[in-house]
C-alpha positions as CSV (number, residue, x, y, z in Angstrom):
1,X,0.0,0.0,0.0
2,X,1.3,3.4,-0.9
3,X,0.3,7.1,-1.1
4,X,-0.8,7.7,-4.7
5,X,-0.5,11.4,-5.2
6,X,0.5,14.7,-3.7
7,X,3.4,15.6,-1.5
8,X,3.8,12.1,0.0
9,X,3.4,10.4,-3.3
10,X,5.1,7.0,-3.4
11,X,5.6,6.6,0.3
12,X,4.8,3.0,1.4
13,X,2.4,2.6,4.3
14,X,2.5,-0.1,6.8
15,X,-0.7,-2.2,7.2
16,X,-1.6,-3.5,10.7
17,X,-1.2,-7.2,11.2
18,X,-4.9,-7.7,12.0
19,X,-8.0,-8.8,10.1
20,X,-8.5,-5.3,8.7
21,X,-9.3,-4.9,5.0
22,X,-7.3,-2.0,3.5
23,X,-8.7,0.0,0.7
24,X,-6.9,-1.1,-2.5
25,X,-4.7,1.5,-4.3
26,X,-6.8,1.6,-7.5
27,X,-10.0,2.0,-5.5
28,X,-8.5,4.8,-3.4
29,X,-7.3,6.5,-6.6
30,X,-10.9,6.4,-8.0
31,X,-12.2,7.9,-4.7
32,X,-9.7,10.7,-4.7
33,X,-10.3,11.5,-8.4
34,X,-14.0,12.0,-7.5
35,X,-13.1,14.2,-4.4
36,X,-10.1,16.1,-5.9
37,X,-11.7,19.6,-5.8
38,X,-13.0,19.0,-2.2
39,X,-9.7,17.9,-0.6
40,X,-7.6,21.1,-0.5
41,X,-7.8,22.8,2.9
42,X,-10.5,20.3,4.1
43,X,-10.7,19.1,7.7
44,X,-11.0,15.4,7.4
45,X,-12.3,12.7,9.8
46,X,-11.3,9.1,9.0
47,X,-13.2,6.6,11.1
48,X,-12.4,2.9,11.0
49,X,-9.0,4.2,9.8
50,X,-7.1,0.9,9.7
51,X,-3.7,1.9,8.3
52,X,-4.7,5.6,8.0
53,X,-4.4,5.3,4.2
54,X,-7.4,7.5,3.3
55,X,-6.7,10.3,5.7
56,X,-3.0,10.3,4.8
57,X,-3.9,10.4,1.1
58,X,-6.1,13.4,1.9
59,X,-3.3,15.2,3.7
60,X,-0.9,14.4,0.9
61,X,-3.3,16.1,-1.5
62,X,-3.7,19.3,0.6
63,X,-6.2,18.6,3.4
64,X,-5.6,20.9,6.3
65,X,-5.9,18.3,9.0
66,X,-7.1,14.8,9.7
67,X,-8.5,13.1,12.8
68,X,-8.0,9.3,12.6
69,X,-10.4,7.1,14.7
70,X,-9.4,3.4,15.2
71,X,-10.6,1.2,18.0
72,X,-7.8,-1.4,17.4
73,X,-4.8,-0.4,19.5
74,X,-2.2,-2.0,17.2
75,X,-3.8,-0.4,14.1
76,X,-3.8,3.0,15.9
77,X,0.0,2.6,16.5
78,X,0.5,1.8,12.8
79,X,-1.5,5.0,11.8
80,X,0.8,7.1,14.0
81,X,3.9,5.5,12.5
82,X,2.6,6.0,9.0
83,X,1.8,9.7,9.8
84,X,5.3,10.1,11.2
85,X,6.9,8.4,8.1
86,X,5.0,10.8,5.9
87,X,5.8,13.9,8.0
88,X,2.1,14.7,8.6
89,X,2.0,14.0,12.4
90,X,1.6,17.7,13.2
91,X,-1.6,17.9,11.1
92,X,-2.9,14.6,12.5
93,X,-4.6,13.3,15.6
94,X,-5.1,9.6,16.3
95,X,-7.9,8.6,18.6
96,X,-7.9,5.0,19.9
97,X,-11.7,4.9,20.5
98,X,-14.9,3.5,19.0
99,X,-16.4,5.7,16.3
100,X,-19.4,6.4,18.6
101,X,-17.1,7.6,21.5
102,X,-15.0,9.6,19.2
103,X,-17.9,11.4,17.5
104,X,-19.3,12.2,20.9
105,X,-16.0,13.7,22.1
106,X,-15.1,15.8,19.0
107,X,-15.7,19.5,19.1
108,X,-14.5,20.6,15.7
109,X,-16.3,20.6,12.4
110,X,-15.3,18.4,9.5
111,X,-15.6,18.9,5.8
112,X,-15.0,15.3,4.7
113,X,-15.7,12.1,6.7
114,X,-14.4,8.7,5.5
115,X,-16.0,5.6,7.1
116,X,-14.8,2.1,6.1
117,X,-16.4,-0.2,8.8
118,X,-16.3,-4.0,8.6
119,X,-18.5,-4.8,5.7
120,X,-20.8,-7.4,7.3
121,X,-21.4,-5.8,10.7
122,X,-24.4,-3.7,9.6
123,X,-23.0,-0.4,11.0
124,X,-23.8,1.9,8.1
125,X,-27.1,3.3,9.3
126,X,-25.8,3.7,12.8
127,X,-22.8,5.6,11.6
128,X,-24.9,8.0,9.4
129,X,-27.4,8.5,12.3
130,X,-24.6,9.3,14.8
131,X,-23.0,11.7,12.4
132,X,-26.3,13.3,11.5
133,X,-27.2,13.8,15.2
134,X,-23.7,15.2,16.1
135,X,-22.6,18.8,15.6
136,X,-19.3,17.9,13.8
137,X,-20.3,18.2,10.2
138,X,-19.7,21.5,8.4
139,X,-22.6,22.9,6.4
140,X,-21.3,21.4,3.1
141,X,-19.7,18.3,4.6
142,X,-19.4,15.1,2.5
143,X,-19.6,11.7,4.2
144,X,-18.1,8.8,2.2
145,X,-19.0,5.2,3.3
146,X,-17.1,2.3,1.8
147,X,-19.1,-0.8,1.6
148,X,-19.7,-4.1,-0.2
149,X,-21.4,-3.6,-3.5
150,X,-24.2,-6.0,-2.4
151,X,-25.1,-3.7,0.5
152,X,-27.7,-1.1,-0.5
153,X,-27.3,1.9,1.8
154,X,-30.3,4.2,2.6
155,X,-31.0,7.2,0.4
156,X,-31.1,9.4,3.4
157,X,-30.7,9.4,7.1
158,X,-32.1,12.5,8.8
159,X,-30.5,15.5,6.9
160,X,-27.8,13.4,5.2
161,X,-28.8,12.5,1.7
162,X,-27.0,10.1,-0.7
163,X,-26.1,11.9,-3.9
164,X,-23.7,9.4,-5.6
165,X,-22.6,5.8,-5.6
166,X,-19.5,4.6,-7.3
167,X,-19.0,0.8,-7.6
168,X,-15.7,-0.9,-8.5
169,X,-16.1,-4.7,-8.4
170,X,-17.1,-5.8,-4.9
171,X,-16.4,-2.4,-3.4
172,X,-18.7,0.7,-3.5
173,X,-18.5,4.2,-2.1
174,X,-21.7,6.0,-1.2
175,X,-21.5,9.8,-0.9
176,X,-23.8,11.8,1.4
177,X,-24.2,15.5,1.9
178,X,-26.0,17.6,4.5
179,X,-29.3,18.9,3.1
180,X,-31.5,21.6,4.6
181,X,-34.6,20.5,6.4
182,X,-37.6,20.8,4.1
183,X,-40.3,22.1,6.4
């Protein structure tokens, strides 16, 4: 696994020795091609971070900062090591917490949220609901959930509305944005 583009291009990233499923380079490249105009100066939240690959790629492409959330202690150590290797530790924060605890403790606003939970644990609706109820999304935030192509995610959860799905083989990304209440 490597950083694909930007100031850390070509840097190899360590992968935790766990059962985590890292996002493939070609899949990550497709995702960042879609988000390329949104990344510069964005405040990023990467939950279920694994190796930190998505957040580090965002920092490499000009994101202002990234908070990584990973419940696995060994994976959280790998994320810190990867950030140190790339020189982006000053712009990074690694929280060794559950996504729910992290979202509840964060006070800043985020422009982009990446969530790559275990595919078959059924966490997608809960993640969207928790984000939607929190006060951490900027007005034009984008939430990107990585999931198995066979999983159909809801069109909306509260004020988060799905506006795009990109499928690549067995992997899909569903993109959500905050929409105004229609009352």
